[in-house]
Each structure stands twice: as C-alpha cells, then as structure tokens.
C-alpha positions in Angstrom: -14.0 -1.3 1.4 -11.2 -1.3 -1.1 -8.8 -4.1 -0.8 -7.1 -5.0 -4.1 -3.9 -5.8 -6.1 -4.1 -4.0 -9.4 -2.1 -3.2 -12.5 -3.4 0.3 -13.0 -2.5 3.6 -11.3 -3.6 4.1 -7.7 -5.3 7.2 -6.2 -4.9 7.9 -2.5 -7.8 10.3 -2.8 -10.1 7.5 -3.9 -9.0 5.5 -0.9 -9.7 8.4 1.4 -13.2 8.8 -0.2 -13.8 5.1 0.3 -13.3 5.3 4.1 -15.3 8.5 4.6 -17.6 8.2 7.5 -19.6 10.9 9.3 -18.9 9.2 12.7 -15.1 9.2 12.1 -13.0 11.9 13.7 -10.0 11.1 11.6 -8.9 9.9 8.3 -5.2 9.0 7.8 -3.8 8.0 4.5 -0.5 6.8 3.2 1.1 6.8 -0.3 4.0 4.6 -1.0 5.8 6.2 -3.9 8.5 4.9 -6.2 11.7 6.9 -5.4 14.7 7.5 -7.7 17.2 5.8 -5.5 17.8 2.8 -3.2 20.9 2.0 -1.2 22.9 4.8 -2.7 22.1 3.8 -6.2 20.0 5.6 -8.8 16.8 3.7 -9.8 15.0 4.2 -13.1 12.0 2.0 -12.6 10.4 -0.8 -10.5 8.4 -3.8 -11.4 6.1 -5.5 -8.9 5.1 -9.1 -9.4 2.4 -10.7 -7.2 1.6 -14.3 -6.3 -1.9 -15.4 -7.3 -2.9 -15.3 -3.7 -1.9 -11.7 -3.2 -5.5 -10.4 -3.8 -6.9 -12.7 -1.1 -4.1 -11.8 1.3 -4.8 -8.0 1.0 -8.5 -8.6 1.5 -7.7 -10.5 4.7 -5.5 -7.7 5.9 -8.1 -5.1 5.3 -10.7 -7.1 7.1 -8.4 -7.7 10.1 -7.7 -4.0 10.4 -11.3 -2.9 9.8 -12.4 -5.2 12.7 -10.2 -3.3 15.2 -12.0 -1.3 17.9 -12.5 2.3 17.0 -11.8 1.7 13.3 -14.6 2.7 10.9 -13.2 1.7 7.5 -10.0 0.6 5.7 -9.0 0.9 2.1 -5.7 -0.6 0.8 -4.3 -1.4 -2.6 -1.0 -2.5 -4.0 0.0 -2.0 -7.6 1.8 -4.6 -9.7 3.5 -4.2 -13.1 6.0 -1.7 -14.3 6.1 1.6 -12.3 8.0 4.7 -12.9 9.5 7.2 -10.5 6.8 9.0 -8.7 4.1 6.4 -9.2 2.1 5.2 -6.2 2.9 1.5 -5.4 0.8 1.3 -2.2 -2.2 3.3 -1.2 -3.9 3.1 2.2 -6.5 5.0 4.1 -8.1 4.4 7.5 -10.9 6.2 9.2 -11.4 6.0 12.9 -13.1 7.6 15.9 -9.9 9.3 16.9 -6.6 10.4 15.3 -4.4 8.2 17.4 -6.3 5.0 16.4 -6.2 6.1 12.7 -2.5 6.9 12.7 -1.6 3.7 14.5 -3.8 1.5 12.3 -2.6 3.0 9.1 1.1 2.7 10.0 0.6 -0.9 11.2 -1.4 -1.7 8.0 1.5 -0.5 5.8 3.9 -2.6 7.9 1.7 -5.7 7.6 1.3 -5.3 3.9 5.0 -5.1 3.4 5.5 -8.1 5.7 2.7 -10.5 4.5 1.7 -9.6 1.0 3.3 -12.0 -1.5 4.7 -9.5 -3.9 8.3 -9.2 -5.2 10.0 -6.1 -6.5 12.5 -5.8 -9.4 14.5 -2.6 -9.2 16.3 -1.4 -12.3 19.3 0.9 -11.7 20.7 3.5 -14.0 23.8 1.4 -14.7 21.6 -1.3 -16.2 21.8 -3.7 -13.3 18.7 -5.0 -11.7 17.8 -6.6 -8.3 14.9 -8.6 -7.1 13.7 -8.0 -3.6 11.2 -10.2 -1.7 8.6 -8.0 -0.1 7.2 -10.4 2.5 
C-alpha cells in the first residue's frame, strides 16, 4: 500500500503497479494535475503546504478504503511544495473485484482526500497576485 504526502514528483503508474492483484478484475486510477487556470484567471504555479498530521491522515484514508468489501488494494499520494503546470498533485489507484467498485472507490477516495487532508494550496496568477485556498 502506498499512502503518503511527499515533496517529490508522483507517478500514477507506480500507484497502479502498487495495487496490482491477480484476483482484481479492475484497476482504476486518477491523476490530479496542475492546470493553467482557475476561476477565469491564468495560473503560473501552485504551492501545497501540509499540516504535520497530513501523512497520518492519508494513511487512515487509504486504510478505510482498502477495508471496503470488494476492494483489493489502494494507493494514494499527495504532493507538497512548489508545482508547475502539468505536474501531478494527487495520484490514486484502486484495484477491486469489479469495475463499478473500483470506479466508485477511486472517485470517493479523491473526494475524501480533498475534504479531509490538511493541505493548503497557494495559487500564483500571471498578474502576480496569489491566493491561498484551504483544501479540507
């Protein structure tokens, strides 16, 4: 199981490999990527800052989802630090007995990470202004 908050680049393929299971009929992954705009404004970069408890919270989330019926394995990571356009900020993968369970679990995991993980985002816009956004 991968469940971490890191300051280095993330690979969705590594997360998919981590959940590989011969008994699983489906592997669903998600890549949350830094885009070049938000709210009609051009973005140049993002910075994510995590609370010291963020690592434990993401482990708890992964364990909760891995314990669901039909789920074989879960891998989830959130990146902190300065990220550029196109960088992966959130990587998730879920393997399950069936595709419906895998899709549902992966989508709900992403939502719960965004809701519960104590990470804040600083957006830098092309006009030089910046904005802090509380993720949870």
